[in-house]
C-alpha positions as CSV (number, residue, x, y, z in Angstrom):
1,X,125.9,68.2,100.4
2,X,122.8,67.0,102.2
3,X,119.8,69.2,102.0
4,X,119.2,71.1,105.2
5,X,116.5,69.4,107.6
6,X,116.3,66.8,104.9
7,X,114.1,69.0,102.8
8,X,114.3,68.8,98.9
9,X,114.9,72.0,97.2
10,X,112.7,71.4,94.2
11,X,109.8,70.5,96.4
12,X,110.5,73.5,98.6
13,X,110.2,75.7,95.6
14,X,106.6,74.1,94.7
15,X,105.6,74.2,98.2
16,X,106.2,77.9,98.4
17,X,104.7,78.6,95.1
18,X,101.6,76.6,96.5
19,X,101.5,79.0,99.3
20,X,101.7,82.0,97.3
21,X,98.7,81.0,95.3
22,X,96.8,80.2,98.4
23,X,97.3,83.6,99.7
24,X,96.8,85.1,96.2
25,X,93.2,83.5,96.4
26,X,92.7,84.9,100.0
27,X,93.8,88.5,99.1
28,X,91.2,88.1,96.0
29,X,88.5,87.2,98.3
30,X,89.3,89.8,100.9
31,X,89.3,92.5,97.9
32,X,85.7,91.6,96.7
33,X,83.6,94.8,97.1
34,X,86.1,96.7,99.3
35,X,86.9,100.4,98.5
36,X,90.7,99.5,98.7
37,X,90.4,96.6,96.2
38,X,93.5,97.9,94.0
39,X,95.7,97.4,96.9
40,X,94.4,93.8,97.0
41,X,94.6,93.4,93.4
42,X,98.3,94.3,93.6
43,X,98.9,91.7,96.2
44,X,97.3,89.0,94.2
45,X,99.2,89.9,90.9
46,X,102.5,90.1,93.1
47,X,101.7,86.4,94.5
48,X,101.0,85.1,91.2
49,X,104.3,86.6,89.6
50,X,106.0,85.0,92.6
51,X,104.3,81.7,92.0
52,X,105.5,81.6,88.3
53,X,109.0,82.4,89.3
54,X,109.3,79.7,91.8
55,X,107.9,77.2,89.5
56,X,110.6,78.1,87.0
57,X,113.3,78.0,89.6
58,X,112.2,74.6,90.7
59,X,113.0,73.0,87.3
60,X,116.0,75.2,86.6
61,X,118.5,74.6,89.8
62,X,122.2,74.6,88.2
63,X,120.8,76.1,85.0
64,X,122.6,78.0,82.5
65,X,122.1,81.9,83.1
66,X,119.9,82.3,80.1
67,X,117.4,80.0,81.6
68,X,117.3,82.2,84.9
69,X,116.5,85.6,83.1
70,X,112.6,85.0,83.4
71,X,112.2,84.0,87.0
72,X,114.9,86.7,88.5
73,X,113.1,89.3,86.4
74,X,109.6,88.1,87.8
75,X,111.2,88.4,91.5
76,X,112.2,91.9,90.9
77,X,108.7,92.7,89.3
78,X,106.7,91.0,92.2
79,X,108.6,92.8,94.9
80,X,107.9,96.1,92.9
81,X,104.2,95.2,92.9
82,X,104.4,94.5,96.6
83,X,106.0,97.9,97.1
84,X,103.2,99.6,95.1
85,X,100.6,97.7,97.3
86,X,102.0,98.9,100.5
87,X,102.2,102.4,99.2
88,X,98.7,102.2,98.0
89,X,97.2,100.9,101.2
90,X,98.6,104.0,102.9
91,X,97.4,106.3,100.1
92,X,101.0,107.1,99.0
93,X,101.5,107.6,95.3
94,X,103.7,104.7,93.5
95,X,105.1,103.9,90.1
96,X,106.0,100.9,88.2
97,X,108.9,102.6,86.0
98,X,111.6,101.9,88.3
99,X,111.3,98.3,89.4
100,X,110.7,97.6,85.6
101,X,114.3,99.1,84.9
102,X,115.6,97.3,87.7
103,X,114.4,93.8,86.0
104,X,115.9,95.0,82.8
105,X,119.3,95.5,84.6
106,X,119.2,91.9,86.3
107,X,118.4,90.5,83.0
108,X,121.4,92.5,81.5
109,X,123.5,91.1,84.2
110,X,122.6,87.7,83.7
111,X,123.2,87.6,80.0
112,X,126.8,89.3,80.7
113,X,127.6,86.6,83.6
114,X,130.4,85.0,81.7
115,X,132.2,88.2,81.2
116,X,131.5,89.8,84.6
117,X,131.8,86.7,86.6
118,X,128.8,84.7,87.9
119,X,129.9,85.5,91.5
120,X,129.6,89.0,90.9
121,X,126.1,88.9,89.1
122,X,124.8,86.6,91.6
123,X,125.9,89.0,94.4
124,X,124.6,92.0,92.7
125,X,121.1,90.4,91.7
126,X,120.5,89.6,95.3
127,X,121.7,92.9,96.5
128,X,118.9,94.6,94.2
129,X,116.2,92.1,95.6
130,X,117.5,92.9,99.2
131,X,117.4,96.8,98.5
132,X,113.7,96.3,97.2
133,X,112.8,94.4,100.3
134,X,114.3,97.1,102.5
135,X,112.5,99.9,100.7
136,X,109.3,97.9,101.6
137,X,110.3,97.8,105.1
138,X,111.1,101.5,105.1
139,X,107.9,102.3,103.9
140,X,106.1,100.3,106.6
141,X,108.2,101.8,109.3
142,X,108.0,105.5,108.6
143,X,104.1,105.3,108.0
144,X,102.5,107.2,110.9
145,X,99.3,105.4,110.9
146,X,99.0,103.4,114.3
147,X,98.5,99.9,112.9
148,X,100.4,97.2,115.0
149,X,100.1,94.6,112.1
150,X,102.6,96.6,109.9
151,X,105.5,95.8,112.5
152,X,104.5,91.9,111.7
153,X,104.9,92.8,108.1
154,X,108.3,94.3,108.8
155,X,109.4,91.2,110.6
156,X,108.2,89.3,107.4
157,X,110.1,91.1,105.0
158,X,113.2,91.3,107.3
159,X,113.3,87.6,107.5
160,X,113.8,87.4,103.6
161,X,115.9,90.6,103.3
162,X,118.4,88.7,105.8
163,X,118.7,85.6,103.6
164,X,119.0,88.0,100.5
165,X,121.8,89.6,102.3
166,X,123.6,86.3,103.1
167,X,123.2,85.6,99.4
168,X,125.1,88.9,98.5
169,X,127.8,87.8,100.9
170,X,128.0,84.5,99.4
171,X,128.2,85.9,95.7
172,X,130.7,88.9,96.4
173,X,133.0,87.4,99.1
174,X,132.6,83.7,99.7
175,X,132.3,82.2,96.3
176,X,133.4,84.7,93.8
177,X,134.2,82.0,91.2
178,X,131.1,80.0,91.5
179,X,130.1,77.8,88.5
180,X,126.2,78.3,89.0
181,X,123.9,81.5,89.2
182,X,121.3,79.3,91.4
183,X,123.5,77.0,93.3
184,X,121.8,74.2,95.2
185,X,123.5,74.7,98.5
186,X,122.8,75.4,102.1
187,X,122.5,79.0,101.2
188,X,119.5,78.0,98.9
189,X,118.1,76.0,101.6
190,X,117.9,79.0,104.2
191,X,116.8,81.2,101.2
192,X,113.9,78.8,100.7
193,X,113.1,78.4,104.5
194,X,113.2,82.3,104.9
195,X,110.7,82.7,101.8
196,X,108.4,80.1,103.3
197,X,108.5,82.1,106.6
198,X,108.0,85.4,104.6
199,X,105.1,84.3,102.5
200,X,103.0,82.8,105.5
201,X,104.1,85.7,107.7
202,X,103.4,88.4,105.3
203,X,100.2,87.0,104.1
204,X,98.7,86.8,107.5
205,X,99.9,90.2,108.4
206,X,98.5,91.6,105.4
207,X,95.2,90.4,105.9
208,X,95.4,91.5,109.8
209,X,96.6,95.0,108.5
210,X,93.4,95.4,106.5
211,X,91.5,94.0,109.4
212,X,93.0,96.3,111.7
213,X,92.2,99.2,109.9
214,X,88.6,98.3,109.3
215,X,88.2,97.9,113.1
216,X,89.9,101.2,113.6
217,X,87.5,102.7,111.0
218,X,84.5,101.5,112.6
219,X,85.6,102.8,116.0
220,X,86.3,106.1,114.4
221,X,82.8,106.1,112.9
222,X,81.4,105.4,116.2
223,X,83.4,108.6,117.4
224,X,82.2,110.9,114.8
225,X,79.3,113.1,114.9
226,X,77.5,112.4,111.4
227,X,76.4,116.0,110.7
228,X,79.6,117.7,111.3
229,X,82.4,114.9,110.8
230,X,83.6,116.2,114.4
231,X,84.2,113.9,117.2
232,X,81.0,113.3,119.4
233,X,80.5,113.5,123.0
234,X,81.4,109.7,123.2
235,X,84.8,110.6,122.1
236,X,85.7,112.8,124.9
237,X,87.6,110.0,127.1
238,X,89.5,109.1,123.8
239,X,90.3,112.9,123.6
240,X,91.6,113.3,127.1
241,X,93.7,110.0,126.7
242,X,95.4,111.5,123.6
243,X,96.3,114.7,125.2
244,X,97.6,112.5,128.2
245,X,99.8,111.0,125.8
246,X,101.1,113.9,123.5
247,X,102.2,116.4,126.3
248,X,104.4,115.5,129.2
249,X,103.0,117.7,131.6
250,X,99.5,116.6,130.6
251,X,98.1,120.3,130.9
252,X,95.7,121.7,128.5
253,X,93.3,124.5,127.9
254,X,89.6,123.5,127.2
255,X,87.2,126.0,124.9
256,X,83.4,125.3,125.3
257,X,81.2,127.3,123.0
258,X,77.3,127.4,122.6
259,X,75.5,128.9,119.8
260,X,73.2,131.6,121.0
261,X,69.6,131.5,120.8
262,X,69.7,128.4,118.6
263,X,66.2,127.4,119.5
264,X,64.9,130.5,117.7
265,X,66.9,129.6,114.6
266,X,64.9,126.2,114.4
267,X,61.6,127.9,115.3
268,X,61.9,130.6,112.6
269,X,63.7,129.0,109.8
270,X,63.3,125.1,110.5
271,X,65.7,122.4,111.6
272,X,67.3,122.0,108.2
273,X,68.4,125.5,108.5
274,X,69.4,124.8,112.0
275,X,71.7,121.8,110.6
276,X,73.3,124.2,108.4
277,X,74.3,126.6,111.1
278,X,75.7,123.9,113.1
279,X,77.8,122.8,110.0
280,X,79.0,126.2,109.1
281,X,80.1,126.7,112.8
282,X,81.9,123.4,112.7
283,X,83.5,124.2,109.5
284,X,84.8,127.9,111.2
285,X,86.0,125.7,114.2
286,X,88.0,123.5,111.9
287,X,89.3,126.6,110.2
288,X,90.4,128.6,113.4
289,X,92.0,125.7,115.3
290,X,95.0,123.7,114.3
291,X,94.7,120.0,113.2
292,X,96.1,118.5,116.0
293,X,93.9,120.1,118.2
294,X,90.5,117.8,119.5
295,X,87.2,119.2,118.3
296,X,83.8,117.7,119.3
297,X,80.3,118.3,119.0
298,X,79.1,117.2,122.2
299,X,75.2,118.7,122.2
300,X,72.9,120.1,119.7
301,X,74.6,123.3,119.5
302,X,77.5,122.8,121.8
303,X,81.1,122.1,120.7
304,X,84.4,121.6,122.8
305,X,88.0,122.1,121.9
306,X,90.8,120.4,123.7
307,X,94.1,122.3,123.2
308,X,97.0,120.0,124.6
309,X,100.0,121.9,126.3
310,X,98.4,125.4,125.5
311,X,97.9,128.3,127.8
312,X,94.7,130.4,128.2
313,X,96.2,133.5,126.2
314,X,96.2,131.3,123.3
315,X,92.8,129.8,123.8
316,X,91.4,133.4,124.2
317,X,93.0,134.6,121.0
318,X,91.7,131.8,118.8
319,X,88.4,132.0,120.5
320,X,88.1,135.7,120.1
321,X,89.0,134.8,116.5
322,X,86.2,132.3,116.1
323,X,83.8,134.3,117.8
324,X,84.4,137.3,115.1
325,X,84.1,134.7,112.4
326,X,80.8,133.3,113.6
327,X,79.5,136.7,113.9
328,X,80.5,138.2,110.8
329,X,79.3,135.4,108.4
330,X,75.7,135.1,107.6
331,X,73.8,131.9,107.1
332,X,72.0,131.5,103.6
333,X,69.4,129.0,103.2
334,X,66.7,128.7,100.8
335,X,66.6,132.2,100.4
336,X,66.5,132.9,104.0
337,X,69.6,134.9,105.4
338,X,70.4,135.3,109.2
339,X,73.2,135.7,111.6
340,X,74.1,133.8,114.6
341,X,76.6,134.3,117.4
342,X,78.3,132.2,119.9
343,X,79.3,132.2,123.7
344,X,82.5,130.7,125.0
345,X,83.7,129.4,128.4
346,X,87.4,128.7,128.8
347,X,89.1,126.7,131.5
348,X,92.8,125.2,132.0
349,X,94.4,122.6,134.1
350,X,96.0,119.3,134.1
351,X,93.8,116.8,132.1
352,X,93.8,113.0,132.5
353,X,90.8,110.3,132.6
354,X,89.9,111.4,136.0
355,X,90.2,115.3,135.9
356,X,88.9,116.0,132.1
357,X,85.4,116.1,133.3
358,X,86.3,118.5,135.9
359,X,88.1,120.7,133.7
360,X,84.9,120.4,131.2
361,X,82.8,121.4,134.3
362,X,84.5,124.5,134.8
363,X,84.3,125.5,131.3
364,X,80.6,125.1,131.4
365,X,80.4,127.2,134.3
366,X,82.0,129.9,132.5
367,X,80.0,129.3,129.4
368,X,76.9,129.8,131.5
369,X,78.4,133.1,133.0
370,X,78.8,134.5,129.4
371,X,75.4,133.6,128.7
372,X,74.3,135.5,131.7
373,X,76.3,138.5,130.8
374,X,74.7,138.9,127.3
375,X,76.1,136.1,125.3
376,X,78.5,136.5,122.1
377,X,81.5,136.9,124.6
378,X,84.0,134.9,126.2
379,X,84.4,134.2,130.0
380,X,87.6,132.3,131.3
381,X,87.8,130.3,134.6
382,X,89.8,132.0,137.7
383,X,89.1,135.6,136.5
384,X,86.5,137.4,138.4
385,X,83.5,138.8,136.4
386,X,84.8,142.7,137.3
387,X,88.4,142.1,136.1
388,X,89.2,143.7,132.7
389,X,90.8,141.6,130.0
390,X,94.6,141.8,130.0
391,X,94.7,140.8,126.3
392,X,93.2,143.5,124.2
393,X,92.5,141.4,121.4
394,X,89.7,139.7,123.4
395,X,86.8,141.8,123.3
396,X,83.0,140.9,123.7
397,X,80.6,142.1,120.9
398,X,78.3,143.6,123.5
399,X,81.0,145.9,124.8
400,X,82.3,146.6,121.4
401,X,79.1,148.1,120.6
402,X,78.6,150.2,123.8
403,X,82.4,151.3,123.9
404,X,81.6,152.0,127.5
405,X,84.0,149.7,129.2
406,X,86.7,147.1,128.4
407,X,85.4,143.6,127.6
408,X,85.6,141.3,130.7
409,X,86.5,137.7,130.9
410,X,85.5,135.6,134.2
């Protein structure tokens, strides 16, 4: 049968091997001095393993089974290394034991091909390879990190998975009585073309994936406050956009808080002590609010918490928990021991890129009222100052001390 598109199969094997080596060099340079160099090392190793397998295949078309033990085993090992590389990139644990075992199973099958039948062994070998590729695609598809390049990798692996599945059908259904475990037919042509597409696309998208994460990391750094690790004021627009994406009603409650008399902390104990107070306050905020809420430090001692889809009562309950925690825990710095308190303003409404600033402004007005009313208390937008709190768990410190009247939130 004439080669597909007039391509020589031995040449195609060697071209694929050359592509693998080129991308191995690219991966090696990409990993120089990088923290994720283990990921790049696994990619380099897998590419070199594949390249050796392809070179051996180019010399062993229509070869006896024993001549194909090494290259087929190398394919299984190479795919296992790719799986480990992807898992490592996304910070997932991985092990080499399972694909080393698979390579031994493939080798055993090839050795018993005369007994089991070449078609059966050929189909099962390609089924193992296809299953490995599908496992890689599953890892990429289920990963929650928002990197669009991973879908390009899914396509790259999907192309070679489809060609491997075709080889499974060939061995188990179409040519069960085949004479060779590497028949030089049109199916091999398709497999080699799919391999070339996969090598080029997976190499490009692997580099793109790392670049995309680097860009996201730089953007994340720009949106983070270096002292506390919380989001900064620049990130407020991003926070409102995420809130809009995650809740169909686009409603949210916003909690604004400010450390009381913070200037006196700096004046009495120094700015480094003030930084410690800010960091401790940030830790308490993170401990109080869930991980999927959005917390930012938007001023020297001012913080904002955005609660997508949550009502005012929920926000008041957590704000009171936080208020008590801040008041109860002293700050100890270089032998000095002092306490801080915080005032809170809470607002609720629809949030998007246009209304978020208005929501923040309403919370700021409530915060100002909390300061005017004596600090270390919570004020809520929409409730008059004279109205008692309906939720008994929200009690201001000043009211608790006097025991004269119920705490009030405005």
